[in-house]
C-alpha positions, 0 to 999 in steps of 0.5 A: 511065475510070480513067485519065481519073480519075487524069489529070484530077481534078475541081477540086471534090474540094478543097472536100471534102478530108475525104472519102475518094475513092470506089471500088467497095469504099467503095461497098459498105461504105457501102451496108451501113452504109446498110442497117444504119442503116435497120434500126437505126431500123425494128427498135425499131418492129417489136420494140415493136409485137410486144411490145404484142401479146404483152403486151396484145392490146387494144393492137393498134391501137398495135402496127399504128401501130408497124408503119406506122412501121417501113414509112414510114421506108425509104419516106421514105429512098427518096423522098428518093433518087428526088427527086434526079432528079424532073423539074421542072414547067414552066409554059411550053414549053422556050425557045430556050436549052434547044433549043439545049442539047439540040442540044449534049447530042446532040453529046456523047452521041449522038441515042439517049441525047438522045432518052432524056433527052427522054423521061425526063430522064435520060441513061444512062452506063456507068461503072466503078462501075456504070451511071449515069442522070444528070439535071439536079440529081442521078444514080442509080447502079445497080450489082450487089448480093449474089446478083445483086440490083440496088442503086441509089445516089442522088446529089444534085449541082448545077451552080454556074451557077443559070441554065443550061437543064436540058440544059446541066446534064446536059451539065456533069455528064456531063463531070465524070463522064467526066473523074473518076468516083470524084471525081464520086462523092466530090463528090456527096452520097448521098441514098439507097442501097438496093434498086432496087425502093424507088426505082422505085416513086417514079419516073414511068413513063418513068423507071421504064423507064430505070432497068429498062434500066440495071439490065439493062445492068448485069446483062448486062455483064461485071464490072469487078473483084469485084462490089460490093454 
């Protein structure tokens, strides 16, 4: 995939020329920065709650409100990350174009991955940066973290054509990912980076199973280069 990335860079990179090309080390640093930023938002509320109780125990309700804010902040970030792959509600069954798009998707990824998409709205795709789960409007990247803990990056990325069936959108994103994985991560917008469990609890049951399978696959396969955060 790395050779393909060098031979066929995504043309969309030109539209975000100010962004450095994403690689494993840059992903690790970005994840650390995301964690530090979250901690910087959470700690003041925790500190304020502790100080209120220490100085005036009667202020316990206000202290609890501070702790609640400290808990809600990372939960909101995780919810935003999960939203990139949340399946859209349909008022009517899939139409003929979607059925045709599903057939084309099956030709691209195989019947097992197509069936996984039908069940979860996500297509698993192994890459050099980690294991991807690609949906119509975004993707999750499951990768290794410190001490073997999994980490997930949530990417928002859209196909330009607004009227495409969802399966066609997934096919477009998969082709872009296979052609240039680093370029795909560079063009996409990072919505969340953090522990797998935070995003997992925001997904529906089938998508949780897909995320668990991606995490297991990432743990099982040998690392490509040094492990990333």
